[in-house]
Structure formats: C-alpha cells, structure tokens
N, C-alpha and C positions, 0 to 999 in steps of 0.2 A: 114744813120750812126747811129750807137748805141746810146740808149739814157742813161740818168743818172739813176740812182736807188740807192734804201736804201737797199739791199737784204744783204749787208754783216752785216750793222747797225740792221736790223730786227733781223739775226740770233743771232748775239752778245746780244743782249735784250734779248733773250729767253735762252742764255747760250749753244748757237749751235755752231758748226763750220759750213763752207760751206759743208765738208765731211757730215756732220750729214744731212743736207738739201738736199743733194745730194741722200742720202740713202731714205729717204722721197719721192721725187719727181720723181727717177728713172732717172735722168742726172746725168753725171760722175762729179766725184769732181772737174777735170779740167773744165769742160763746167760751172759749176756753178760758179768759179772763173773768167772765161772770161764774163758770163753774170753779174758777181758784180762789175766789173772792167770798164763795159760799152765796152767790146771789141767786143761784138757780139750783132746783132740786136735779138728781141724777138719778135714774133706775138702776137698778142691780146688775142689768144686763147692759147698759151704758157704760157702768164702772168697770165690766169686764172687757168690752171694746174698746175701750181708753187704755186699760192696762196693757193688754194684748198686745195691741198697737204700739206702745212703748216700751213694750218688752220689761215691763214690770209685773212683781206681784200687785194684786189687787189691794192687798193690807198696805204696801209701800205707799199708797197714793190716797186710798178712801179707808173710812170707818168699815168696816165688815161687820154686818150682825147675820141673824137668822133668816133674813128676807135676800141674802144674796145669794144669787145662784151656788150650786154646788160646786159647779167646776170652776168657780172662781175662788176658790181655797188657796190658804196662804201658800201652799206647796207650787200652784202655778206660777210658771214664768215661760212667758214665749217671747222669743227674739223678735226685736223690731225690722221690719223688712224695707 
C-alpha cells in the first residue's frame, strides 16, 4: 500500500510545483502527482533518487523506515543540479 508523504508540501515550501520537481527527478508530472497523493508505492531506492535530485533529506519528504537503504539516512543532503 502506498504511504503518506510530504512531497507536495516540500515542493511548495521551495516555491516549486510538482511539474518543477518532475523536471528535476526525471519522473513525469502525472507520476509525481500520484506519488504526492499517496497513490503509488515507492521503493527505498526511488525515495533516495528523488530526494537527491531535489536536494533534500529523504526524511524531509518520505517516511523513513528500516527498509530504506543505509545511505538514505537523515543526514544525507545532496544539492539539486
């Protein structure tokens, strides 16, 4: 089951739309909307990919659990390119 996340809130706090985030992550705007609305599950590695490309900590956007890959720890911040 897809889990709740803060993707839309986080993007809005940066002044971005989900379409802006889609351009940075390589996902389509419609898929980003599905993710933001909790309508699609997301693998731990996809959480890391999205967070890295947005320059965020994984935990700022997604719930972090023991199945999240180790390098996705709360201290990880990677600047968006």
